[in-house]
C-alpha positions in Angstrom: -0.1 -0.1 0.2 2.3 3.0 0.5 3.7 4.9 3.7 2.2 8.1 4.4 4.6 10.5 4.8 2.5 13.5 6.3 -0.6 14.8 7.3 -2.7 17.6 8.0 -6.4 18.3 9.0 -8.8 21.2 9.9 -11.1 20.2 12.8 -14.9 21.5 12.4 -17.4 21.6 15.5 -20.2 19.2 15.3 -22.4 19.2 12.3 -25.4 16.6 12.7 -27.0 15.3 15.8 -28.8 12.1 15.3 -32.1 11.7 17.7 -34.0 8.7 19.1 -38.0 9.6 19.0 -40.1 8.2 21.8 -42.8 6.3 19.8 -45.4 7.2 22.3 -44.8 11.3 22.3 -42.7 12.5 19.2 -42.3 15.8 21.5 -39.9 13.4 23.4 -36.3 13.9 21.8 -33.3 11.9 23.2 -30.1 13.1 21.6 -27.5 10.1 21.7 -24.5 11.7 19.7 -23.2 13.9 17.3 -20.9 13.6 14.5 -17.7 15.7 14.2 -15.3 16.2 10.8 -12.2 17.2 9.7 -10.3 17.9 6.8 -7.8 15.8 6.4 -5.1 15.8 3.9 -2.1 13.0 3.4 0.8 12.6 1.3 1.5 8.7 0.6 5.1 7.7 -1.3 4.6 4.5 -3.8 7.1 2.8 -5.6 5.4 3.0 -9.2 2.3 4.6 -10.7 0.1 1.9 -11.0 -0.3 0.9 -7.8 -1.5 4.3 -6.9 -5.1 4.0 -5.6 -8.1 6.6 -6.9 -9.4 6.5 -3.3 -7.6 5.8 0.2 -9.1 4.6 3.6 -8.2 6.5 6.3 -8.5 6.5 10.1 -7.2 8.4 13.6 -7.3 8.6 16.9 -7.6 11.8 18.1 -9.7 11.5 21.4 -12.2 10.0 19.2 -11.9 7.6 16.2 -11.8 9.8 12.8 -12.3 7.5 9.8 -13.4 8.3 6.2 -12.4 7.5 2.4 -10.1 10.2 1.0 -9.9 10.6 -2.9 -6.8 11.2 -4.9 -5.9 14.7 -5.8 -2.4 14.4 -7.5 0.6 12.2 -8.0 4.1 13.7 -8.9 7.4 11.8 -9.6 9.9 11.7 -6.7 13.0 9.9 -6.4 12.0 6.9 -8.4 8.9 6.7 -7.3 5.8 8.8 -6.7 4.1 11.1 -3.9 0.5 10.7 -4.1 -1.7 13.6 -2.2 -5.2 12.5 -0.9 -7.6 14.7 0.5 -11.0 14.3 1.8 -13.5 14.5 5.0 -13.3 12.1 7.8 -16.0 11.8 10.9 -16.0 11.2 14.3 -19.0 9.7 16.4 -19.4 11.0 20.0 -22.1 9.8 22.0 
């Protein structure tokens, strides 16, 4: 797969709430948690061009597990191989 050589991110405030609604009275709403997200960019070294995927799954722990799929943005020749830059949004569920 390739070796990650750099990572950067931007943390955002919670954007979405998940609710469980009590069926007996729809005005009673229990909030069970929130999703938060980061914009994430990573660079990865690959030995040859054909081994660079179009997408790369990424996860990290930063007080919560953030997970998501990053899109390939650019691949550039570097030192007999290629540096691929992947970028996208990763999410964490906070109960």
